[in-house]
C-alpha positions in Angstrom: 32.0 -6.6 21.5 33.4 -10.0 22.6 29.8 -11.3 23.0 29.0 -9.9 19.6 31.8 -11.8 17.9 31.1 -15.0 19.8 27.4 -15.0 18.9 28.1 -14.3 15.2 30.5 -17.2 15.2 27.8 -19.5 16.6 25.4 -18.3 13.9 28.0 -19.1 11.2 28.4 -22.6 12.6 24.7 -23.2 12.3 24.8 -22.4 8.6 28.2 -23.8 7.5 26.7 -26.3 5.1 24.6 -23.6 3.4 27.6 -21.4 3.3 29.7 -24.1 1.6 27.1 -24.7 -1.1 26.7 -20.9 -1.5 30.4 -20.3 -2.2 30.4 -23.2 -4.7 27.4 -22.1 -6.7 26.1 -18.7 -5.6 28.0 -15.5 -4.6 27.2 -11.9 -4.9 28.9 -11.8 -8.2 26.4 -14.3 -9.6 23.4 -12.9 -7.6 23.9 -9.3 -8.6 21.1 -7.5 -10.4 22.9 -7.1 -13.8 22.4 -10.2 -16.1 21.0 -12.4 -13.3 17.9 -14.5 -12.6 15.1 -12.5 -11.0 12.8 -14.2 -8.6 9.6 -12.7 -7.2 6.9 -14.7 -5.5 8.3 -17.9 -6.8 8.3 -16.7 -10.4 11.6 -17.4 -12.3 12.0 -14.5 -14.6 14.9 -16.0 -16.6 18.0 -14.1 -17.5 17.4 -10.4 -18.2 19.5 -7.3 -18.5 18.7 -5.0 -15.5 20.7 -1.9 -16.5 17.9 -0.5 -18.6 15.3 -1.0 -15.8 15.9 1.9 -13.3 15.6 1.2 -9.7 15.1 -2.5 -9.6 17.7 -3.1 -6.9 18.1 -2.8 -3.2 17.8 0.7 -1.8 21.4 0.4 -0.5 23.1 -1.3 -3.4 22.9 -1.4 -7.1 24.3 -4.9 -7.1 21.9 -6.9 -4.9 18.2 -7.5 -5.3 15.5 -5.4 -3.7 14.0 -8.6 -2.1 16.9 -8.4 0.4 15.7 -5.1 1.9 14.1 -5.3 5.3 13.1 -2.5 7.6 15.5 0.4 8.0 18.9 -0.8 6.5 18.4 -4.4 7.6 18.6 -7.5 5.4 16.1 -10.3 4.8 16.6 -13.4 2.7 16.8 -12.8 -1.1 14.0 -15.5 -1.5 11.5 -13.2 0.3 8.6 -12.3 -2.0 7.4 -8.7 -2.1 3.8 -7.7 -1.4 3.5 -4.2 -2.7 2.1 -1.8 -5.3 4.9 -0.7 -7.7 5.1 2.4 -9.8 7.9 2.4 -12.4 9.0 5.6 -14.0 11.8 6.6 -16.3 14.1 7.5 -13.5 12.3 6.7 -10.2 11.0 3.3 -8.9 8.3 3.5 -6.2 6.8 0.8 -4.0 3.9 1.2 -1.6 2.9 -1.5 0.9 1.1 -1.9 4.1 -1.2 -3.9 6.4 -4.4 -3.4 8.3 -6.1 -5.9 10.6 -9.8 -5.4 11.5 -10.1 -7.6 14.5 -11.7 -8.7 17.7 -9.0 -9.3 20.4 -9.7 -11.1 23.7 -6.6 -11.7 25.8 -8.2 -13.9 28.5 -11.1 -15.7 26.8 -12.2 -17.7 29.9 -11.5 -14.9 32.5 -8.9 -16.9 34.4 -7.2 -13.8 35.8 -7.8 -10.1 36.2 -5.2 -8.7 33.8 -6.8 -9.6 30.5 -9.1 -7.4 28.4 -10.8 -7.4 25.0 -11.2 -4.9 22.3 -12.3 -4.3 18.7 -9.5 -2.4 16.9 -7.4 -2.1 13.7 -3.6 -2.2 14.0 -2.2 -0.7 10.7 0.7 0.8 8.8 1.5 2.0 5.3 5.0 2.5 3.8 6.2 4.2 0.7 9.7 3.8 -0.9 11.1 5.5 -3.9 14.6 5.5 -5.4 16.6 6.4 -8.5 20.1 5.9 -9.8 22.5 8.9 -9.6 25.2 8.9 -12.3 27.2 5.7 -12.9 27.6 4.6 -9.3 25.1 6.5 -7.0 21.7 5.5 -5.6 19.3 7.9 -3.9 16.4 6.6 -1.8 13.5 8.0 0.3 11.4 6.0 2.8 8.2 6.9 4.6 6.0 5.0 7.0 2.8 6.1 8.6 0.4 4.5 11.1 -3.2 5.4 12.2 -2.8 3.3 15.3 -3.6 6.2 17.6 -6.9 6.6 15.9 -7.9 3.0 15.2 -6.2 1.3 18.2 -6.1 4.2 20.7 -3.4 6.1 22.5 -3.5 3.5 25.3 -2.6 0.7 23.0 -4.3 -2.7 22.5 -4.6 -5.6 25.0 -1.6 -8.1 25.0 -0.9 -10.1 28.1 2.6 -9.8 29.5 3.6 -7.1 27.1 5.6 -4.1 28.4 7.2 -0.9 27.1 6.5 2.8 26.9 4.0 4.7 29.1 0.7 6.6 28.9 -0.7 9.3 31.2 2.2 8.7 33.7 1.8 5.0 34.0 3.7 2.1 32.4 1.9 0.3 29.6 1.7 -3.2 30.9 -0.4 -6.0 29.3 -0.8 -3.6 26.4 1.1 -3.0 23.2 1.6 0.7 22.6 0.4 2.3 19.3 2.8 3.5 16.7 3.3 7.1 15.7 1.6 8.7 12.7 5.0 9.6 11.4 6.9 6.3 11.9 9.6 6.9 9.3 10.9 9.7 7.2 14.3 8.7 5.8 16.7 9.6 3.1 19.7 7.5 2.0 22.6 7.8 -0.5 24.7 4.8 -1.6 28.0 5.0 -3.5 28.9 1.8 -5.4 32.6 1.3 -5.1 32.5 -1.9 -7.1 30.0 -4.7 -7.8 31.1 -6.2 -4.5 31.3 -3.1 -2.3 29.0 -0.2 -1.3 29.3 2.7 1.1 26.1 4.3 2.2 24.7 6.9 4.6 21.1 7.1 5.9 19.4 9.8 7.9 15.9 9.5 9.5 13.6 11.8 11.5 12.2 9.4 12.5 14.0 6.3 11.4 15.5 3.0 12.4 19.1 2.5 13.6 21.2 -0.5 12.9 20.1 -2.5 15.9 18.2 -5.8 15.9 16.5 -7.9 13.2 14.0 -6.3 10.8 11.1 -5.1 12.9 8.3 -7.6 13.3 5.9 -5.9 10.9 8.4 -6.4 8.0 9.3 -10.0 8.7 7.6 -12.5 6.4 7.5 -15.0 9.2 5.3 -12.6 11.3 3.3 -10.9 8.5 0.0 -12.7 9.4 0.1 -12.1 13.2 -1.5 -8.8 14.3 0.5 -8.7 17.6 3.9 -7.4 18.4 6.2 -10.0 20.1 6.5 -9.9 23.9 10.2 -9.5 23.2 9.6 -6.4 21.1 11.5 -4.1 23.6 14.3 -6.7 23.9 15.1 -6.8 20.2 13.5 -4.5 17.6 11.7 -1.6 19.4 14.1 1.1 18.2 12.5 1.2 14.7 10.9 4.6 15.5 13.7 6.8 16.7 13.4 10.6 16.4 16.9 11.2 15.0 19.0 8.4 13.3 22.2 8.6 11.3 23.6 5.4 10.0 26.9 4.7 8.1 27.2 1.3 6.4 29.8 -0.6 4.3 29.0 -3.8 2.3 31.7 -6.2 1.1 30.2 -9.1 -0.9 27.6 -10.8 1.4 28.7 -9.1 4.6 27.7 -5.7 5.9 28.9 -3.7 8.9 26.9 -0.7 10.1 27.0 1.9 12.9 24.3 4.3 14.0 23.8 7.2 16.4 20.3 7.9 17.4 17.8 9.1 20.0 17.4 6.5 22.7 14.2 7.7 24.2 11.0 5.9 23.0 8.4 8.0 21.3 6.1 9.9 23.7 2.4 9.4 24.1 1.5 12.2 21.7 1.4 10.2 18.5 0.6 12.8 15.8 3.7 15.0 16.1 7.5 14.9 16.1 9.6 14.5 19.2 12.7 16.6 19.7 15.7 15.2 17.8 18.7 13.9 19.8 21.8 11.8 19.1 22.6 10.2 22.5 22.7 6.5 21.7 24.8 4.2 19.6 24.6 0.8 17.9 26.6 -1.5 15.6 25.4 -4.4 13.5 27.0 -7.1 11.4 24.9 -8.8 8.8 25.6 -11.8 6.6 23.7 -13.3 3.6 25.2 -16.7 3.1 22.7 -17.8 0.4 19.4 -16.7 -1.1 17.5 -18.4 1.6 19.3 -17.1 4.7 20.0 -13.8 6.5 21.9 -13.5 9.7 22.7 -10.5 12.0 24.2 -9.7 15.4 24.0 -6.2 16.9 24.7 -4.3 20.1 23.1 -1.0 21.2 23.9 1.4 24.0 20.5 3.1 24.6 20.3 6.3 26.7 17.2 6.7 28.9 14.7 4.8 26.7 11.7 5.1 29.0 10.2 8.5 29.9 8.9 7.2 33.2 12.4 6.0 34.2 14.7 8.6 32.8 17.8 7.5 34.8 17.8 4.0 33.4 20.1 3.2 30.5 20.0 -0.1 28.5 22.6 -2.1 26.7 20.8 -4.3 24.2 22.3 -7.3 22.4 20.5 -9.2 19.6 21.2 -12.1 17.3 18.9 -13.5 14.6 18.6 -15.9 11.8 16.0 -15.7 9.1 15.2 -18.4 6.5 12.8 -18.3 3.6 12.1 -21.2 1.3 10.1 -21.1 -1.9 7.9 -24.2 -2.2 6.3 -23.3 -5.6 5.0 -20.3 -7.5 2.7 -19.1 -4.7 3.9 -21.0 -1.6 6.7 -20.5 0.8 7.9 -21.2 4.3 9.5 -18.4 6.3 11.1 -18.8 9.7 12.9 -16.4 12.1 14.7 -17.0 15.4 15.7 -14.0 17.5 17.6 -13.8 20.7 17.5 -10.4 22.5 18.6 -9.2 25.9 18.6 -6.0 27.9 21.1 -5.1 30.5 19.8 -2.3 32.8 22.1 0.2 34.4 20.0 1.0 37.5 19.8 -2.6 38.9 22.5 -4.4 36.9 20.1 -7.1 35.7 20.4 -8.8 32.3 17.0 -10.1 31.1 16.9 -12.4 28.0 14.3 -13.3 25.5 13.9 -15.9 22.7 11.5 -15.8 19.8 10.8 -18.5 17.2 8.2 -17.7 14.6 7.2 -19.4 11.3 4.7 -18.8 8.5 3.7 -21.4 5.9 1.9 -20.0 2.9 0.1 -22.6 0.8 -1.7 -20.9 -2.2 -4.6 -19.2 -0.4 -4.2 -20.7 3.0 -1.5 -19.6 5.6 -0.7 -21.5 8.8 1.6 -19.6 11.2 2.9 -20.0 14.8 5.1 -18.4 17.4 6.9 -19.4 20.6 8.2 -16.9 23.0 10.3 -17.0 26.1 10.8 -13.7 28.0 12.2 -13.0 31.4 10.7 -9.9 33.0 11.0 -8.6 36.5 8.4 -7.0 38.8 9.6 -3.5 37.9 9.1 -4.2 34.2 5.6 -5.6 34.9 4.8 -2.7 37.3 4.2 -5.1 40.2 6.3 -3.5 42.9 3.3 -3.3 45.2 2.6 -7.0 44.6 6.1 -8.0 45.6 6.4 -5.8 48.7 9.8 -4.3 48.3 11.8 -6.7 46.2 12.2 -7.2 42.5 12.0 -10.9 41.4 12.3 -12.2 37.9 9.5 -14.1 36.1 9.9 -16.5 33.2 7.1 -16.1 30.8 6.3 -18.6 28.0 3.7 -18.1 25.2 2.6 -20.2 22.3 0.6 -18.8 19.3 -1.0 -20.7 16.5 -3.0 -19.1 13.7 -4.6 -19.7 10.3 -6.0 -17.5 7.6 -7.3 -17.8 4.1 -7.4 -15.4 1.2 -11.1 -14.7 0.4 -10.4 -12.7 -2.8 -9.4 -9.2 -3.9 -11.4 -6.3 -2.6 -9.8 -4.1 -5.4 -7.2 -4.8 -7.9 -3.9 -6.1 -6.4 -5.3 -6.0 -2.8 -6.0 -9.2 -0.9 -8.7 -9.7 1.7 -7.9 -12.5 4.2 -9.9 -13.9 7.1 -8.0 -15.3 10.1 -8.2 -16.9 13.5 -5.4 -17.2 16.0 -5.1 -18.4 19.6 -2.4 -17.9 22.2 -1.7 -19.9 25.4 0.4 -17.9 28.0 2.1 -20.1 30.6 2.1 -18.0 33.8 4.9 -18.3 36.3 3.5 -19.7 39.6 4.0 -16.4 41.5 1.7 -14.6 39.1 -1.1 -17.1 38.7 -3.3 -15.3 41.1 -3.2 -12.3 38.8 -3.1 -13.9 35.4 -4.4 -17.5 35.9 -2.4 -20.6 35.2 -2.6 -20.5 31.4 -4.8 -17.7 30.1 -5.9 -18.1 26.5 -6.1 -15.3 24.0 -8.3 -15.4 20.9 -8.3 -13.1 17.9 -10.6 -13.1 14.8 -9.6 -10.7 12.0 -9.8 -9.6 8.5 -6.4 -8.7 7.0 -6.1 -6.2 4.0 -2.8 -6.0 2.3 -1.2 -5.7 -1.2 -0.9 -8.9 -3.2 2.4 -10.6 -3.7 4.0 -9.3 -6.9 4.4 -11.6 -9.9 6.6 -10.3 -12.7 6.5 -11.4 -16.3 8.8 -10.5 -19.2 7.5 -8.4 -22.0 9.0 -7.5 -25.3 12.1 -5.2 -25.3 13.0 -6.3 -21.8 10.2 -4.2 -20.1 8.3 -5.3 -17.1 4.6 -5.5 -16.4 3.6 -5.9 -12.8 0.8 -8.4 -12.7 0.0 -8.5 -9.0 
């Protein structure tokens, strides 16, 4: 807990100037959804009364904008645009969004090592959210998330050099990213508004996402155009599919404290069913939204037996992150995320750190994005015990990714088709160059299909027409 508080203080110091301006001109009382300015995809909606528009708020507060909702109960910056289909009813508001990449993926383009592979596949997910107000102060919300990764990627996952986490047919998944389960989230939440500045909420998922880490990579705007999971996924945000999650949270103004109990074991290799429910792990997270452009969090998790292949190993996971989104004009933005994550392993006493910096610049139809990763993994994590003949050294891994895509048009109404190209340079530690090569290069060519970013325009009688 001491490390948690120290790291959060460091994050606050980084944003002190933004915080100072925020408290002068922008607090929750002026950013609340009633009689406020609505911003979506850079569109300034002007001042409008929200009380007659059911559901147009966060899923966990009637006083803050829905743009702040990340994955699970996490926060993203209020400036984050929303790409989704919206269905507005008299009492219920529903959003559906998702992503699919149809791609060719080659992880060692010039065959410099013997650990790379290539594949044609289609990582994907789709998510549905619906909510309604209950009485004068209540809010009820349901979330679902599904993935056909097991069908369109395969149970053995997709090639990704230096990636680790989970197992398949009794072997660790190494240099592969595991697929996600068909049922990735089934969650219900209830929020009680205590005042415009305070909320108390409870969330239950089977499966769901505990209050641990930043929003998962698929739901970060800074990572939206990259088909791959970060190499630090299992150091920061891998608990987003937990078969049994209960979270209690309390918001005061722009701060939020949450605690979760959840199942620590990663999902098994049978991706179409439900794993047994357990509550054997715990986490706590503190989040802060100092302005519309920033979102900060620190969290700590005590995870019981996460890996099926190493059942005696427990993990203490610490994370800290800062997210920034800046609107440039009506259809352009810059989104950046920095994440620190570390795992402390009970069986060998090691603490292995990771650092991720990712950014996404959207300019009308063209997006340019990039990512830098540092991860320290040991021989056991990389399943290289035979290579190291009885000892377990650490390896520092660095990877740089740069990509570009362009919107080709709409395949159907409100659905964008984008073509993209990205390359990755992995800097291998000297001890592993005989296996991986000095700097293996990955190349991916893809088509991305996703909902368009929502644009909102005011109609007569304060009604909304979603023109996506």
